[in-house]
C-alpha positions, 0 to 999 in steps of 0.5 A: 471640194471637187472628185480629184481632191477627194480622192487624193485626200482619202488617199493621205487620210489611210495614213493613220493608226498607231503607227503615224503621228497623231494632231494636228501639225502631223496630219497637216505634215502628213497632207503636204508632203504626199501632196509636194512628192506627188507633184513633183514626179509629175513635172519631172522634179527631183525629191533630194538635193537642194533644190529637190522638192523636200530640199532647202527651199520646201514649203514650211509643212513640206518634211526635210529629206532627213526626216523623210528618209530616217523616220520609220512612219514615213519612208520606212513604211509601205504604206507611206510608200504606197499612199504617195505612188496612189496620190502621184497616179492621180495626179498624173491623171488629172495632168493628162486630163487638164492637156487633153482639154487644153488641146481640145480646145486648141483643135477647136478654136483652129475649126471655127478658124477654118470654117470662118476661113472657108465662108471668107473664102467662098464669100469672094469667089461669088462675088468675083463670080458676079461680076459683069461680063465686061468686066470679067476675066478668065484670071477672075474666073481662075481666082474663084475656082481656086478660092472654092476649092481652097474653101473647100478643103479648109471647111472640110478637114475642120468637120472631119470630112474626105479631103479626096472629092474626085471619088465617091463612095458611091462610084459604081463602074461603068466596065461592067452592065449595068441591070436595071431592078427597078418596078417599071410596072406602074409606068407606061412604055414612053417612059421606059423607053424614055428613061433606058434612052437617058440613061444609055446616053449617059453611060456610054450605051452600057444600061443593060449591056449586050442582052438590056438593048436585044431585048429593048430590041425585041421590046419594039418590034413587039411594040410595033408589031401590036401597032400593026395588028391595031391598025 
């Protein structure tokens, strides 16, 4: 017996005492009737009427509509109504958990399919890009590009990654000067000059702003003066 069954049975077993009929048949009727009403509520089935849970087509151990509403130990008893309500909530919770499990299973299946499709598109794009130069043409390259883009979107969606990769989360603005804060004390002047030149060329001359440009120029003049003194 799993946890759900234990909890349901524990609720139904509360219908005990001098106010409730004893005997195996009576207990089985309570068990079957409470469960039938809880299940009917979850699926939206009526309790009453010929097609209801207490109607003519009910299982043998489920009490009929007349007895259920007239006998003092059935609907008329507050504990019976409480137990039916609690068991119904247990059935609702189980139903919700099963639906969520089914949804997650379908999502996992879809994610696997998307990853498989993404891999297939990447492979096809690789084949197109590997064509000899005398066979490949702009159409092949365009197709490869589209396959890679589509494969990337499928793969990123399956992995829960953002689909918009046009802007990096770590992208920085070059509208304002970029200040260098790295420790360059252990590097020689030629290496430092190379770093500054490379950054300036890559970012359109914005490294350190005007002040840094002046500092770099002053540093250059100082180095030229030092060279002249050594000569």
